[in-house]
TORMAR-308820 format. One record per residue (C-alpha): residue in one letter; x, y, z. Coordinates in pm, whole numbers, always signed. Each point is the difference from the previous one (the first is absolute). Layout:
<rs>
a|X|Y|Z $
...
</rs>
This chain:
<rs>
x|-1435|-8495|+5709 $
x|+159|-165|-273 $
x|+224|-206|+237 $
x|+160|-306|-184 $
x|-213|-33|-288 $
x|-113|+162|-341 $
x|-376|+145|+1 $
x|-158|-13|-336 $
x|-330|+218|-27 $
x|-219|-177|-292 $
x|-289|-156|-110 $
x|-62|-347|-187 $
x|-121|+153|-312 $
x|+265|+292|-21 $
x|+219|-63|-338 $
x|+305|+139|+168 $
x|-35|-169|+317 $
x|+3|-317|-164 $
x|+346|+70|-153 $
x|+121|+110|+360 $
x|-150|-278|+200 $
x|+155|-256|-247 $
x|+320|+166|+57 $
x|-28|-34|+383 $
x|-77|-345|-12 $
x|+267|-123|-224 $
x|+274|+218|+183 $
x|-83|-173|+322 $
x|-9|+317|+189 $
x|-219|+44|+317 $
x|-315|+195|-94 $
x|-367|+82|+94 $
x|-252|+85|-238 $
x|-245|+265|+128 $
x|-317|+118|-161 $
x|+5|+362|-179 $
x|-310|+59|+241 $
x|+250|-6|+276 $
x|-64|+338|+225 $
x|+388|+41|+27 $
x|+39|-14|-369 $
x|-244|+244|-72 $
x|+94|+233|+250 $
x|+352|+3|+48 $
x|+150|-203|-312 $
x|-176|+161|-287 $
x|+73|+365|+115 $
x|+342|-106|-17 $
x|-38|-138|-325 $
x|-166|+288|-152 $
x|-289|-156|-179 $
x|-236|-305|+59 $
x|+160|-299|-154 $
x|+98|-381|+46 $
x|+212|-152|+71 $
x|+202|+141|+247 $
x|+276|-153|+194 $
x|+159|+100|+362 $
x|+348|-178|+54 $
x|+102|-154|+353 $
x|+185|+367|+42 $
x|-349|+194|-48 $
x|+99|+131|-370 $
x|-311|+44|-212 $
x|+38|-115|-363 $
x|-247|+31|-279 $
x|+38|-141|-362 $
x|+63|-371|-37 $
x|+315|+53|-198 $
x|+137|+236|+303 $
x|-122|-302|+249 $
x|+207|-256|-181 $
x|+302|+231|-35 $
x|+9|+86|+368 $
x|-42|-378|+110 $
x|+240|-106|-249 $
x|+253|+229|+130 $
x|+2|-124|+340 $
x|-112|-370|-59 $
x|+201|-106|-317 $
x|-93|-356|+60 $
x|-157|-165|-164 $
x|+75|+219|-288 $
x|-278|+64|-221 $
x|+209|+214|-278 $
x|+184|-211|-225 $
x|+392|+37|+36 $
x|+21|-66|-388 $
x|+27|+326|-198 $
x|-256|-94|-280 $
x|-222|-193|+240 $
x|-6|+326|+238 $
x|-102|+215|-343 $
x|-293|-263|-84 $
x|-114|+31|+371 $
x|-29|+322|-10 $
x|-175|+46|-309 $
x|-272|-270|+108 $
x|-43|+205|+339 $
x|-94|+302|-158 $
x|-231|-168|-273 $
x|-199|-177|+259 $
x|+5|+302|+241 $
x|-114|+270|-230 $
x|-101|-149|-369 $
x|-226|-256|+128 $
x|-184|+228|+260 $
x|-273|+131|-253 $
x|-56|-394|-114 $
x|-62|-86|+353 $
x|-235|+289|+76 $
x|-197|-89|-319 $
x|-66|-351|+121 $
x|-105|+130|+348 $
x|-217|+293|-97 $
x|-141|-102|-370 $
x|-124|-321|+148 $
x|-123|+176|+309 $
x|-343|-126|+2 $
x|+93|-370|-41 $
x|+223|+26|+323 $
x|-186|+256|+192 $
x|-45|-161|+323 $
x|+351|-141|+21 $
x|+147|+339|-60 $
x|-228|+175|+207 $
x|+81|-237|+291 $
x|+364|+20|-54 $
x|-8|+378|-6 $
x|-213|-4|+296 $
x|+293|-157|+204 $
x|+190|+323|-36 $
x|-283|+242|+111 $
x|+56|+106|+402 $
x|-245|-210|+220 $
x|-358|+85|-37 $
x|-324|-223|-65 $
x|+51|-258|-292 $
x|-271|+139|-215 $
x|+145|+345|+31 $
x|+331|-118|-61 $
x|-117|-164|-334 $
x|-175|+330|-82 $
x|+320|+197|+74 $
x|+187|-260|-224 $
x|-225|+19|-307 $
x|+71|+387|+13 $
x|+383|-40|-6 $
x|-25|-261|-249 $
x|-184|+251|-253 $
x|+300|+254|+63 $
x|+220|-263|-83 $
x|-174|-121|-302 $
x|-27|+359|-126 $
x|+414|-47|-39 $
x|-80|-181|-319 $
x|+4|+246|-280 $
x|+299|+175|+133 $
x|+186|-341|-33 $
x|-100|-39|-360 $
x|-250|-249|+91 $
x|-306|+63|-267 $
x|-254|-200|-165 $
x|+212|+57|-324 $
x|+321|-146|+147 $
x|-120|-279|+223 $
x|-4|-280|-269 $
x|+362|+87|-94 $
x|+100|+13|+399 $
x|-192|-352|+28 $
x|+229|-162|-299 $
x|+291|+162|+143 $
x|-62|-167|+349 $
x|-80|-343|-159 $
x|+340|+9|-213 $
x|+202|+92|+352 $
x|-184|-268|+184 $
x|+84|-259|-260 $
x|+380|+67|+12 $
x|+7|+2|+359 $
x|-196|-309|+36 $
x|+234|-171|-229 $
x|+299|+123|+218 $
x|-136|-103|+317 $
x|-32|-328|-130 $
x|+348|-45|+13 $
x|+137|+247|+266 $
x|-117|+86|+352 $
x|+91|+393|-39 $
x|+48|+240|-273 $
x|+380|-64|+3 $
x|+43|-347|+110 $
x|-14|-142|+323 $
x|-3|+321|+221 $
x|-247|+264|-2 $
x|+123|+336|-85 $
x|-88|+397|-28 $
x|-179|-153|-325 $
x|-226|-214|+174 $
x|-112|+240|+247 $
x|-87|+290|-259 $
x|-195|-271|-211 $
x|-181|-108|+342 $
x|-119|+366|+39 $
x|-262|-52|-266 $
x|-29|-370|-31 $
x|-98|-57|+377 $
x|-235|+222|+124 $
x|-215|+108|-309 $
x|+64|-252|-249 $
x|+16|-350|+220 $
x|-232|+98|+279 $
x|-286|+187|-145 $
x|-250|-251|-132 $
x|-17|+88|-391 $
x|+389|+30|-59 $
x|+62|-276|+243 $
x|-217|-242|-211 $
x|+168|+110|-291 $
x|+349|-53|+122 $
x|-115|-334|+185 $
x|-155|-157|-345 $
x|+240|+150|-256 $
x|+357|+19|+205 $
x|-30|-217|+305 $
x|+392|+25|+17 $
x|-13|+360|+49 $
x|-272|-37|+273 $
x|+226|-261|+175 $
x|+286|+243|-16 $
x|-224|+256|+178 $
x|-25|-260|+273 $
x|+349|-86|+15 $
x|+83|+365|+47 $
x|-193|+11|+306 $
x|+173|-283|+169 $
x|+346|+42|+208 $
x|+168|-296|-156 $
x|+233|+87|-298 $
x|+1|-383|-135 $
x|-332|-126|-120 $
x|-138|-336|+1 $
x|-120|+58|-404 $
x|+369|-3|-83 $
x|+193|-263|+196 $
x|+382|+30|-30 $
x|-16|+342|-152 $
x|+259|+216|+178 $
x|-122|+290|+173 $
x|+255|+257|-161 $
x|+13|+205|-318 $
x|+151|-170|-307 $
x|+380|-34|-38 $
x|+188|+204|-227 $
x|-231|+307|+9 $
x|-255|-213|-237 $
x|-339|+105|-60 $
x|-257|-300|-34 $
x|-118|-36|-342 $
x|-367|-8|+74 $
x|+46|+351|+152 $
x|+136|+167|-314 $
x|-371|-67|-140 $
x|-125|+205|+304 $
x|+251|+264|-57 $
x|-108|+19|-361 $
x|-350|+53|+99 $
x|+72|+268|+248 $
x|+219|+199|-234 $
x|-260|-8|-261 $
x|-285|+75|+210 $
x|+159|+271|+224 $
x|+221|+185|-246 $
x|-252|+223|-174 $
x|-124|+142|+317 $
x|+310|+26|+156 $
x|+128|+219|-300 $
x|-309|+217|+12 $
x|+37|+54|+368 $
x|+354|+120|-32 $
x|-111|+216|-282 $
x|-260|+151|+223 $
x|+244|+60|+298 $
x|+234|+180|-226 $
x|-271|+251|-123 $
x|-111|+51|+354 $
x|+328|+66|+108 $
x|+69|+256|-332 $
x|-311|+200|+151 $
x|+114|+71|+339 $
x|+140|+328|+41 $
x|+276|-112|+271 $
x|+55|-371|+15 $
x|+193|+3|+307 $
x|+159|-367|+130 $
x|-249|-126|+270 $
x|-328|+158|-151 $
x|-282|-256|+20 $
x|-97|-177|-295 $
x|-374|+61|-31 $
x|-217|+184|-246 $
x|-190|+210|+285 $
x|+282|-12|+284 $
x|-211|-209|+203 $
x|+145|-332|+154 $
x|-114|-294|-160 $
x|+78|-369|+28 $
x|+0|-35|-379 $
x|+50|+370|-129 $
x|-44|+85|-346 $
x|+121|+288|-219 $
x|-229|+15|-259 $
x|-193|-238|-242 $
x|+134|-245|-264 $
x|-139|-133|-319 $
x|+175|-275|-200 $
x|-46|-299|-242 $
x|-16|-312|+174 $
x|-86|-353|-137 $
x|-231|+126|-242 $
x|-197|+267|+231 $
x|+72|+351|+154 $
x|+118|+10|+351 $
x|-91|+318|+159 $
x|+80|+18|+360 $
x|+181|+224|+272 $
x|+359|-14|-14 $
x|+196|-226|+247 $
x|+332|+148|+122 $
x|+42|-236|+266 $
x|+49|-277|-260 $
x|+291|+233|-141 $
x|+148|+8|+330 $
x|-36|-379|+79 $
x|+123|-108|-364 $
x|+306|+234|+37 $
x|+136|-227|+266 $
x|+0|-289|-250 $
x|+171|+220|-247 $
x|+275|+117|+247 $
x|+80|-344|+105 $
x|+41|-43|-404 $
x|+187|+292|-69 $
x|+268|-103|+274 $
x|+85|-322|-183 $
x|+330|-17|-214 $
x|+170|-241|-217 $
x|-123|-344|-20 $
x|-307|+49|+211 $
x|-112|+301|-208 $
x|+23|-223|-318 $
x|-199|-262|+161 $
x|-299|+234|+96 $
x|+31|+159|-338 $
x|-46|-373|-154 $
x|-303|-52|+232 $
x|-175|+312|-61 $
x|+50|-62|-377 $
x|-185|-328|+29 $
x|-280|+140|+199 $
x|-49|+328|-120 $
x|+99|+216|+270 $
x|+289|+225|-154 $
x|-220|+301|-95 $
x|-192|-4|+339 $
x|+307|-26|+203 $
x|+145|+313|-193 $
x|-309|+221|+97 $
x|+95|+301|+182 $
x|-116|+343|+176 $
x|+194|+282|-13 $
x|+15|+47|+379 $
x|-14|-304|+242 $
x|-270|-54|+259 $
x|+63|-85|+351 $
x|-188|-109|+285 $
x|+26|+218|+325 $
x|-226|+7|+294 $
x|-267|-227|-148 $
x|-43|+193|-328 $
x|+190|+19|-332 $
x|+212|+329|-43 $
x|+208|+109|-290 $
x|+391|-108|+10 $
</rs>
C-alpha cells in the first residue's frame, strides 16, 4: 500500500528517473524508490500505465502517475511549499523553456554519449542495466542486460545520431557545457538560489547519462566541473549550498533573470529552434493526411502506444550538417507549456519578455505553432 509516502519506480541509470528523483529530494516529501525489477511494478503497475516505462510514481492516495512533468504537476498541486515554479512571470516562462529543452532536446545527445561510446564503458553500463533485471544468477543478469542495451543502442538512428552529425552534436554540447559552467560559477541553480522546474528538466539528461556514465562523466568533470557539482547539489535535500555562503535561497527579486542565464538561453534557442520547427511542420503534415482527426485521437504514426511517439521523419539543416530523425511531437507538447505561459503575459511583463527573447534569439522559436494543439491523456499524447 502507498501509505503516507510516495513510491517511485525507477533505476539509477534512467534519464527521466533522475529528474523525478531530484524533484522529490528537493521537495522534501516522504518517498521510497523501488527498482523497476519489482514484481508489483511489472505485474500490477505497468498494466495500469499501458506500456513499459520508468519512472512511475504512486501517490500516498494510490494514484499512479507517469511522465516526469505530470509527476511534478501532481505534487506541486498538493504540496506548494517549497514552490519550484517561480512567481515572476518572465522567470516562469524561462523556467518552462529550459525544462522542455532539457527534457526533450538533450535526449538524443545523452543517448549518443551513452551508446556511441558503449565499448569504452561496457562493464559499467552492463552492471547498471543488470540492476533492473528481475532476480536471476549474476552472469545471466549481465547477459540479459547486454541484450537490452543493444535494443536501446538501436534507437540512435531514429534520434538522429549518425556518424555524419556526431561531430556537430559534440561541438554543440561543448558550447552548452561552457555557458552552464560559467553560470554555475556564480549561482547555485539556474534561476538563482532556489531550484526550479528548469533545474529538474536539465537534470534529466545531465545526471544519469552525462554525469554518471564514465565517458561523458569524465568530460563533464574535466571541462565543466561546476556543472558536475550542480548535479550533486541537485541530489541533496538542502536548498542552500556551502559553495555559495550567504546566497539567499530564493528566486531573484523583481522577476530578474541572471545575466549568465541569458547565454544559456541563447544556446538553447539556437540549438533547438531548427529541430522544433521541423517537428511542427511534420506534425501538421501528418495531421493533414488523417481522414478524420478527431479530438482525443492518439498522436502516433502507427496508432501504437509509445513513450516517445513520432509521426514521420524530419530532415533539416543544423550546424552545417543535415539532421535526419524521427519527429518528436512530445517536444511540441512540452514546449507549448512555455508558449502558453508567454502568451498569458500582458503589458510590462510581455514587453520585458520580448526584450529578453530579442537578446537571446528566442522570438522565432516561441512563435512556432501547430494547426492543432497536443494534449497528454491516459499516459499518451492525443489531439486537442
